[in-house]
Structure formats: structure tokens, C-alpha cells
Gaussian input, Z-matrix of N, CA and C with variables (Angstrom, degrees):
# hf/3-21g

backbone

0 1
 N
 C     1     B1
 C     2     B2     1     A1
 N     3     B3     2     A2     1     D1
 C     4     B4     3     A3     2     D2
 C     5     B5     4     A4     3     D3
 N     6     B6     5     A5     4     D4
 C     7     B7     6     A6     5     D5
 C     8     B8     7     A7     6     D6
 N     9     B9     8     A8     7     D7
 C    10    B10     9     A9     8     D8
 C    11    B11    10    A10     9     D9
 N    12    B12    11    A11    10    D10
 C    13    B13    12    A12    11    D11
 C    14    B14    13    A13    12    D12
 N    15    B15    14    A14    13    D13
 C    16    B16    15    A15    14    D14
 C    17    B17    16    A16    15    D15
 N    18    B18    17    A17    16    D16
 C    19    B19    18    A18    17    D17
 C    20    B20    19    A19    18    D18
 N    21    B21    20    A20    19    D19
 C    22    B22    21    A21    20    D20
 C    23    B23    22    A22    21    D21
 N    24    B24    23    A23    22    D22
 C    25    B25    24    A24    23    D23
 C    26    B26    25    A25    24    D24
 N    27    B27    26    A26    25    D25
 C    28    B28    27    A27    26    D26
 C    29    B29    28    A28    27    D27
 N    30    B30    29    A29    28    D28
 C    31    B31    30    A30    29    D29
 C    32    B32    31    A31    30    D30
 N    33    B33    32    A32    31    D31
 C    34    B34    33    A33    32    D32
 C    35    B35    34    A34    33    D33
 N    36    B36    35    A35    34    D34
 C    37    B37    36    A36    35    D35
 C    38    B38    37    A37    36    D36
 N    39    B39    38    A38    37    D37
 C    40    B40    39    A39    38    D38
 C    41    B41    40    A40    39    D39
 N    42    B42    41    A41    40    D40
 C    43    B43    42    A42    41    D41
 C    44    B44    43    A43    42    D42
 N    45    B45    44    A44    43    D43
 C    46    B46    45    A45    44    D44
 C    47    B47    46    A46    45    D45
 N    48    B48    47    A47    46    D46
 C    49    B49    48    A48    47    D47
 C    50    B50    49    A49    48    D48
 N    51    B51    50    A50    49    D49
 C    52    B52    51    A51    50    D50
 C    53    B53    52    A52    51    D51
 N    54    B54    53    A53    52    D52
 C    55    B55    54    A54    53    D53
 C    56    B56    55    A55    54    D54
 N    57    B57    56    A56    55    D55
 C    58    B58    57    A57    56    D56
 C    59    B59    58    A58    57    D57
 N    60    B60    59    A59    58    D58
 C    61    B61    60    A60    59    D59
 C    62    B62    61    A61    60    D60
 N    63    B63    62    A62    61    D61
 C    64    B64    63    A63    62    D62
 C    65    B65    64    A64    63    D63
 N    66    B66    65    A65    64    D64
 C    67    B67    66    A66    65    D65
 C    68    B68    67    A67    66    D66
 N    69    B69    68    A68    67    D67
 C    70    B70    69    A69    68    D68
 C    71    B71    70    A70    69    D69
 N    72    B72    71    A71    70    D70
 C    73    B73    72    A72    71    D71
 C    74    B74    73    A73    72    D72
 N    75    B75    74    A74    73    D73
 C    76    B76    75    A75    74    D74
 C    77    B77    76    A76    75    D75
 N    78    B78    77    A77    76    D76
 C    79    B79    78    A78    77    D77
 C    80    B80    79    A79    78    D78
 N    81    B81    80    A80    79    D79
 C    82    B82    81    A81    80    D80
 C    83    B83    82    A82    81    D81
 N    84    B84    83    A83    82    D82
 C    85    B85    84    A84    83    D83
 C    86    B86    85    A85    84    D84
 N    87    B87    86    A86    85    D85
 C    88    B88    87    A87    86    D86
 C    89    B89    88    A88    87    D87
 N    90    B90    89    A89    88    D88
 C    91    B91    90    A90    89    D89
 C    92    B92    91    A91    90    D90
 N    93    B93    92    A92    91    D91
 C    94    B94    93    A93    92    D92
 C    95    B95    94    A94    93    D93
 N    96    B96    95    A95    94    D94
 C    97    B97    96    A96    95    D95
 C    98    B98    97    A97    96    D96
 N    99    B99    98    A98    97    D97
 C   100   B100    99    A99    98    D98
 C   101   B101   100   A100    99    D99
 N   102   B102   101   A101   100   D100
 C   103   B103   102   A102   101   D101
 C   104   B104   103   A103   102   D102
 N   105   B105   104   A104   103   D103
 C   106   B106   105   A105   104   D104
 C   107   B107   106   A106   105   D105
 N   108   B108   107   A107   106   D106
 C   109   B109   108   A108   107   D107
 C   110   B110   109   A109   108   D108
 N   111   B111   110   A110   109   D109
 C   112   B112   111   A111   110   D110
 C   113   B113   112   A112   111   D111
 N   114   B114   113   A113   112   D112
 C   115   B115   114   A114   113   D113
 C   116   B116   115   A115   114   D114
 N   117   B117   116   A116   115   D115
 C   118   B118   117   A117   116   D116
 C   119   B119   118   A118   117   D117
 N   120   B120   119   A119   118   D118
 C   121   B121   120   A120   119   D119
 C   122   B122   121   A121   120   D120
 N   123   B123   122   A122   121   D121
 C   124   B124   123   A123   122   D122
 C   125   B125   124   A124   123   D123
 N   126   B126   125   A125   124   D124
 C   127   B127   126   A126   125   D125
 C   128   B128   127   A127   126   D126
 N   129   B129   128   A128   127   D127
 C   130   B130   129   A129   128   D128
 C   131   B131   130   A130   129   D129
 N   132   B132   131   A131   130   D130
 C   133   B133   132   A132   131   D131
 C   134   B134   133   A133   132   D132
 N   135   B135   134   A134   133   D133
 C   136   B136   135   A135   134   D134
 C   137   B137   136   A136   135   D135
 N   138   B138   137   A137   136   D136
 C   139   B139   138   A138   137   D137
 C   140   B140   139   A139   138   D138
 N   141   B141   140   A140   139   D139
 C   142   B142   141   A141   140   D140
 C   143   B143   142   A142   141   D141
 N   144   B144   143   A143   142   D142
 C   145   B145   144   A144   143   D143
 C   146   B146   145   A145   144   D144
 N   147   B147   146   A146   145   D145
 C   148   B148   147   A147   146   D146
 C   149   B149   148   A148   147   D147
 N   150   B150   149   A149   148   D148
 C   151   B151   150   A150   149   D149
 C   152   B152   151   A151   150   D150
 N   153   B153   152   A152   151   D151
 C   154   B154   153   A153   152   D152
 C   155   B155   154   A154   153   D153
 N   156   B156   155   A155   154   D154
 C   157   B157   156   A156   155   D155
 C   158   B158   157   A157   156   D156
 N   159   B159   158   A158   157   D157
 C   160   B160   159   A159   158   D158
 C   161   B161   160   A160   159   D159
 N   162   B162   161   A161   160   D160
 C   163   B163   162   A162   161   D161
 C   164   B164   163   A163   162   D162
 N   165   B165   164   A164   163   D163
 C   166   B166   165   A165   164   D164
 C   167   B167   166   A166   165   D165
 N   168   B168   167   A167   166   D166
 C   169   B169   168   A168   167   D167
 C   170   B170   169   A169   168   D168
 N   171   B171   170   A170   169   D169
 C   172   B172   171   A171   170   D170
 C   173   B173   172   A172   171   D171
 N   174   B174   173   A173   172   D172
 C   175   B175   174   A174   173   D173
 C   176   B176   175   A175   174   D174
 N   177   B177   176   A176   175   D175
 C   178   B178   177   A177   176   D176
 C   179   B179   178   A178   177   D177
 N   180   B180   179   A179   178   D178
 C   181   B181   180   A180   179   D179
 C   182   B182   181   A181   180   D180
 N   183   B183   182   A182   181   D181
 C   184   B184   183   A183   182   D182
 C   185   B185   184   A184   183   D183
 N   186   B186   185   A185   184   D184
 C   187   B187   186   A186   185   D185
 C   188   B188   187   A187   186   D186
 N   189   B189   188   A188   187   D187
 C   190   B190   189   A189   188   D188
 C   191   B191   190   A190   189   D189
 N   192   B192   191   A191   190   D190
 C   193   B193   192   A192   191   D191
 C   194   B194   193   A193   192   D192
 N   195   B195   194   A194   193   D193
 C   196   B196   195   A195   194   D194
 C   197   B197   196   A196   195   D195
 N   198   B198   197   A197   196   D196
 C   199   B199   198   A198   197   D197
 C   200   B200   199   A199   198   D198
 N   201   B201   200   A200   199   D199
 C   202   B202   201   A201   200   D200
 C   203   B203   202   A202   201   D201
 N   204   B204   203   A203   202   D202
 C   205   B205   204   A204   203   D203
 C   206   B206   205   A205   204   D204
 N   207   B207   206   A206   205   D205
 C   208   B208   207   A207   206   D206
 C   209   B209   208   A208   207   D207
 N   210   B210   209   A209   208   D208
 C   211   B211   210   A210   209   D209
 C   212   B212   211   A211   210   D210
 N   213   B213   212   A212   211   D211
 C   214   B214   213   A213   212   D212
 C   215   B215   214   A214   213   D213
 N   216   B216   215   A215   214   D214
 C   217   B217   216   A216   215   D215
 C   218   B218   217   A217   216   D216
 N   219   B219   218   A218   217   D217
 C   220   B220   219   A219   218   D218
 C   221   B221   220   A220   219   D219

   B1=1.4498
   B2=1.5213
   B3=1.2961
   B4=1.4553
   B5=1.5171
   B6=1.3023
   B7=1.4533
   B8=1.5241
   B9=1.2934
   B10=1.4598
   B11=1.5268
   B12=1.3293
   B13=1.4607
   B14=1.5261
   B15=1.3442
   B16=1.4610
   B17=1.5182
   B18=1.3330
   B19=1.4550
   B20=1.5192
   B21=1.3187
   B22=1.4628
   B23=1.5340
   B24=1.3350
   B25=1.4692
   B26=1.5261
   B27=1.3277
   B28=1.4582
   B29=1.5300
   B30=1.3180
   B31=1.4580
   B32=1.5220
   B33=1.3360
   B34=1.4579
   B35=1.5297
   B36=1.3181
   B37=1.4631
   B38=1.5291
   B39=1.3117
   B40=1.4646
   B41=1.5247
   B42=1.3164
   B43=1.4523
   B44=1.5270
   B45=1.3344
   B46=1.4642
   B47=1.5285
   B48=1.3234
   B49=1.4649
   B50=1.5283
   B51=1.3179
   B52=1.4676
   B53=1.5282
   B54=1.3243
   B55=1.4611
   B56=1.5205
   B57=1.3477
   B58=1.4651
   B59=1.5196
   B60=1.3289
   B61=1.4560
   B62=1.5274
   B63=1.3262
   B64=1.4595
   B65=1.5259
   B66=1.3219
   B67=1.4642
   B68=1.5270
   B69=1.3328
   B70=1.4676
   B71=1.5300
   B72=1.2975
   B73=1.4613
   B74=1.5294
   B75=1.2975
   B76=1.4518
   B77=1.5276
   B78=1.3110
   B79=1.4527
   B80=1.5214
   B81=1.3078
   B82=1.4543
   B83=1.5268
   B84=1.3248
   B85=1.4532
   B86=1.5210
   B87=1.3032
   B88=1.4566
   B89=1.5213
   B90=1.3123
   B91=1.4670
   B92=1.5174
   B93=1.3110
   B94=1.4586
   B95=1.5319
   B96=1.3210
   B97=1.4729
   B98=1.5263
   B99=1.3127
   B100=1.4659
   B101=1.5166
   B102=1.3151
   B103=1.4610
   B104=1.5203
   B105=1.3154
   B106=1.4592
   B107=1.5226
   B108=1.3162
   B109=1.4628
   B110=1.5260
   B111=1.3270
   B112=1.4627
   B113=1.5218
   B114=1.3164
   B115=1.4612
   B116=1.5231
   B117=1.3247
   B118=1.4660
   B119=1.5235
   B120=1.3255
   B121=1.4659
   B122=1.5231
   B123=1.3194
   B124=1.4659
   B125=1.5183
   B126=1.3305
   B127=1.4685
   B128=1.5272
   B129=1.3221
   B130=1.4729
   B131=1.5221
   B132=1.3253
   B133=1.4638
   B134=1.5268
   B135=1.3216
   B136=1.4584
   B137=1.5251
   B138=1.3355
   B139=1.4636
   B140=1.5319
   B141=1.3159
   B142=1.4661
   B143=1.5309
   B144=1.3060
   B145=1.4599
   B146=1.5224
   B147=1.3144
   B148=1.4660
   B149=1.5248
   B150=1.3324
   B151=1.4632
   B152=1.5133
   B153=1.3182
   B154=1.4639
   B155=1.5213
   B156=1.3210
   B157=1.4566
   B158=1.5233
   B159=1.3234
   B160=1.4607
   B161=1.5216
   B162=1.3310
   B163=1.4617
   B164=1.5232
   B165=1.3198
   B166=1.4637
   B167=1.5237
   B168=1.3172
   B169=1.4667
   B170=1.5228
   B171=1.3340
   B172=1.4620
   B173=1.5279
   B174=1.3184
   B175=1.4578
   B176=1.5212
   B177=1.3161
   B178=1.4775
   B179=1.5220
   B180=1.3144
   B181=1.4683
   B182=1.5249
   B183=1.3440
   B184=1.4640
   B185=1.5241
   B186=1.3412
   B187=1.4619
   B188=1.5245
   B189=1.3251
   B190=1.4553
   B191=1.5262
   B192=1.3333
   B193=1.4629
   B194=1.5211
   B195=1.3329
   B196=1.4706
   B197=1.5193
   B198=1.3435
   B199=1.4695
   B200=1.5105
   B201=1.3162
   B202=1.4644
   B203=1.5240
   B204=1.3292
   B205=1.4794
   B206=1.5201
   B207=1.3424
   B208=1.4640
   B209=1.5224
   B210=1.3064
   B211=1.4608
   B212=1.5337
   B213=1.3233
   B214=1.4516
   B215=1.5181
   B216=1.3247
   B217=1.4663
   B218=1.5215
   B219=1.3131
   B220=1.4653
   B221=1.4635
   A1=108.62
   A2=116.45
   A3=121.05
   A4=110.76
   A5=114.10
   A6=119.04
   A7=109.47
   A8=115.59
   A9=120.77
   A10=110.28
   A11=116.86
   A12=121.58
   A13=111.36
   A14=117.34
   A15=121.06
   A16=111.12
   A17=117.38
   A18=120.88
   A19=110.92
   A20=116.79
   A21=121.75
   A22=110.18
   A23=116.79
   A24=120.90
   A25=110.07
   A26=117.13
   A27=120.81
   A28=110.51
   A29=117.24
   A30=121.52
   A31=111.16
   A32=117.06
   A33=120.34
   A34=111.49
   A35=116.50
   A36=120.70
   A37=110.44
   A38=117.05
   A39=120.87
   A40=110.23
   A41=117.40
   A42=121.66
   A43=111.46
   A44=116.73
   A45=120.59
   A46=111.09
   A47=117.39
   A48=120.60
   A49=110.52
   A50=116.79
   A51=119.03
   A52=111.21
   A53=117.93
   A54=120.74
   A55=110.93
   A56=116.63
   A57=120.29
   A58=111.64
   A59=117.38
   A60=120.57
   A61=110.74
   A62=116.72
   A63=120.79
   A64=111.68
   A65=117.88
   A66=122.36
   A67=110.98
   A68=117.66
   A69=119.16
   A70=111.77
   A71=115.78
   A72=122.79
   A73=108.41
   A74=117.70
   A75=121.83
   A76=108.51
   A77=115.50
   A78=120.62
   A79=108.61
   A80=116.53
   A81=121.45
   A82=107.55
   A83=115.18
   A84=120.28
   A85=109.42
   A86=115.05
   A87=121.18
   A88=107.87
   A89=115.50
   A90=120.41
   A91=107.11
   A92=116.41
   A93=119.98
   A94=110.44
   A95=117.89
   A96=120.94
   A97=113.65
   A98=117.27
   A99=119.61
   A100=111.89
   A101=116.05
   A102=120.51
   A103=110.52
   A104=116.44
   A105=120.21
   A106=111.07
   A107=117.87
   A108=119.90
   A109=110.91
   A110=117.51
   A111=120.50
   A112=110.52
   A113=117.16
   A114=121.21
   A115=110.49
   A116=116.96
   A117=120.67
   A118=110.96
   A119=117.62
   A120=119.55
   A121=111.24
   A122=118.50
   A123=120.57
   A124=110.89
   A125=117.08
   A126=120.54
   A127=110.48
   A128=117.45
   A129=121.15
   A130=110.28
   A131=117.37
   A132=121.14
   A133=110.99
   A134=117.01
   A135=120.51
   A136=110.48
   A137=117.06
   A138=119.95
   A139=111.41
   A140=118.22
   A141=120.91
   A142=110.52
   A143=116.95
   A144=121.01
   A145=111.24
   A146=116.47
   A147=120.20
   A148=110.12
   A149=117.30
   A150=121.16
   A151=112.44
   A152=116.92
   A153=121.11
   A154=110.85
   A155=117.36
   A156=120.00
   A157=111.82
   A158=117.89
   A159=120.12
   A160=109.97
   A161=116.52
   A162=119.96
   A163=111.36
   A164=117.09
   A165=121.84
   A166=110.78
   A167=116.62
   A168=120.10
   A169=110.75
   A170=118.00
   A171=119.76
   A172=111.02
   A173=118.45
   A174=120.42
   A175=110.94
   A176=117.00
   A177=119.46
   A178=111.55
   A179=117.16
   A180=119.74
   A181=109.67
   A182=117.65
   A183=120.90
   A184=111.09
   A185=117.44
   A186=120.68
   A187=111.12
   A188=116.87
   A189=121.02
   A190=110.84
   A191=116.43
   A192=119.52
   A193=111.68
   A194=118.07
   A195=121.02
   A196=110.78
   A197=116.86
   A198=120.01
   A199=111.15
   A200=116.46
   A201=120.08
   A202=110.34
   A203=116.51
   A204=120.92
   A205=110.21
   A206=116.41
   A207=120.07
   A208=111.26
   A209=119.15
   A210=121.25
   A211=110.76
   A212=117.16
   A213=120.17
   A214=112.93
   A215=118.76
   A216=121.37
   A217=110.31
   A218=117.84
   A219=120.02
   A220=112.16
   D1=126.50
   D2=-178.25
   D3=-83.13
   D4=140.36
   D5=176.28
   D6=-82.37
   D7=171.07
   D8=-179.97
   D9=-61.51
   D10=-40.45
   D11=-179.91
   D12=-62.99
   D13=-42.03
   D14=178.76
   D15=-65.98
   D16=-38.93
   D17=177.83
   D18=-65.04
   D19=-38.75
   D20=-179.61
   D21=-65.20
   D22=-45.36
   D23=179.05
   D24=-64.07
   D25=-42.15
   D26=178.60
   D27=-60.70
   D28=-44.36
   D29=179.06
   D30=-61.99
   D31=-44.48
   D32=-179.99
   D33=-64.89
   D34=-38.28
   D35=179.09
   D36=-65.23
   D37=-47.15
   D38=178.86
   D39=-62.90
   D40=-42.03
   D41=179.19
   D42=-62.36
   D43=-44.52
   D44=-178.53
   D45=-65.18
   D46=-44.27
   D47=-179.08
   D48=-66.31
   D49=-43.13
   D50=179.55
   D51=-66.63
   D52=-34.69
   D53=176.70
   D54=-63.96
   D55=-41.21
   D56=179.03
   D57=-66.36
   D58=-32.69
   D59=-179.73
   D60=-76.42
   D61=-42.27
   D62=-175.94
   D63=-73.62
   D64=-41.54
   D65=-177.88
   D66=-115.75
   D67=74.16
   D68=-177.88
   D69=-70.04
   D70=148.00
   D71=177.22
   D72=-100.02
   D73=147.04
   D74=175.79
   D75=-81.00
   D76=127.13
   D77=179.62
   D78=-102.52
   D79=117.60
   D80=177.15
   D81=-93.56
   D82=81.49
   D83=-174.64
   D84=-137.40
   D85=166.41
   D86=176.79
   D87=-144.20
   D88=164.75
   D89=176.81
   D90=-101.39
   D91=115.11
   D92=-179.30
   D93=-80.71
   D94=169.09
   D95=-177.95
   D96=-61.01
   D97=-31.96
   D98=178.33
   D99=-64.98
   D100=-41.02
   D101=178.37
   D102=-67.93
   D103=-39.93
   D104=179.04
   D105=-62.55
   D106=-43.74
   D107=179.25
   D108=-67.99
   D109=-32.27
   D110=176.47
   D111=-65.53
   D112=-42.62
   D113=179.11
   D114=-65.23
   D115=-43.15
   D116=179.89
   D117=-64.42
   D118=-42.58
   D119=179.22
   D120=-67.90
   D121=-32.89
   D122=176.53
   D123=-67.07
   D124=-38.60
   D125=177.82
   D126=-66.64
   D127=-41.84
   D128=177.54
   D129=-62.91
   D130=-42.37
   D131=178.40
   D132=-63.81
   D133=-37.21
   D134=178.15
   D135=-62.22
   D136=-47.47
   D137=179.71
   D138=-65.93
   D139=-36.37
   D140=177.68
   D141=-65.14
   D142=-40.37
   D143=178.90
   D144=-66.63
   D145=-42.34
   D146=177.87
   D147=-62.29
   D148=-43.10
   D149=178.15
   D150=-62.72
   D151=-41.27
   D152=179.50
   D153=-63.18
   D154=-47.38
   D155=-178.71
   D156=-69.30
   D157=-32.33
   D158=174.85
   D159=-64.00
   D160=-43.93
   D161=177.78
   D162=-63.61
   D163=-40.35
   D164=179.06
   D165=-62.76
   D166=-43.06
   D167=179.55
   D168=-65.86
   D169=-42.05
   D170=179.89
   D171=-66.02
   D172=-36.55
   D173=177.41
   D174=-64.94
   D175=-41.00
   D176=179.29
   D177=-67.94
   D178=-35.45
   D179=177.07
   D180=-66.87
   D181=-41.14
   D182=177.98
   D183=-62.65
   D184=-42.34
   D185=177.89
   D186=-62.77
   D187=-40.76
   D188=178.73
   D189=-64.40
   D190=-42.16
   D191=178.46
   D192=-65.88
   D193=-35.52
   D194=176.47
   D195=-65.02
   D196=-40.82
   D197=178.09
   D198=-64.28
   D199=-41.36
   D200=178.40
   D201=-65.60
   D202=-40.47
   D203=179.11
   D204=-63.07
   D205=-42.81
   D206=-179.47
   D207=-67.12
   D208=-30.48
   D209=178.37
   D210=-67.85
   D211=-39.30
   D212=-177.37
   D213=-82.43
   D214=-23.87
   D215=-178.57
   D216=-76.99
   D217=-38.36
   D218=-177.03
   D219=-72.57

């Protein structure tokens, strides 16, 4: 059950988001080279992290399969 305070915050949040969608402001901005290199390095880091965790998961699966193999061979 929501309290009055929670309902008030929810209403203000919905109102603010809908106001931003209905009445958009023009942003006179650009992406400078520093921001572009930051975005590119973040994307590279994301792929490196995904690759690392994929390798970690495959190594653990291989270790588990070796343990299972050793249980049945003995």
C-alpha cells in the first residue's frame, strides 16, 4: 500500500517525464573528440569484459566435465 508521500513522488515523476517528452527543448550541443574516445574505450572495455567472463565460464565448465569424467573412469 502506497503512502501519500509515495503517491505524490510518483505523480511528480510521471508529470516531469511526460513534460519532457511533450515539450522537448532544443539542445545546441556536440560530441567533442574526448567524449568520442571515452565512448569508444567504454565499448572496447565492454567487449573485453564479456570475452573474459566467457573464457572464465568455459574454463569452469571444462573443469566440471573433467571431474565428472574422473568420477566415472575410476
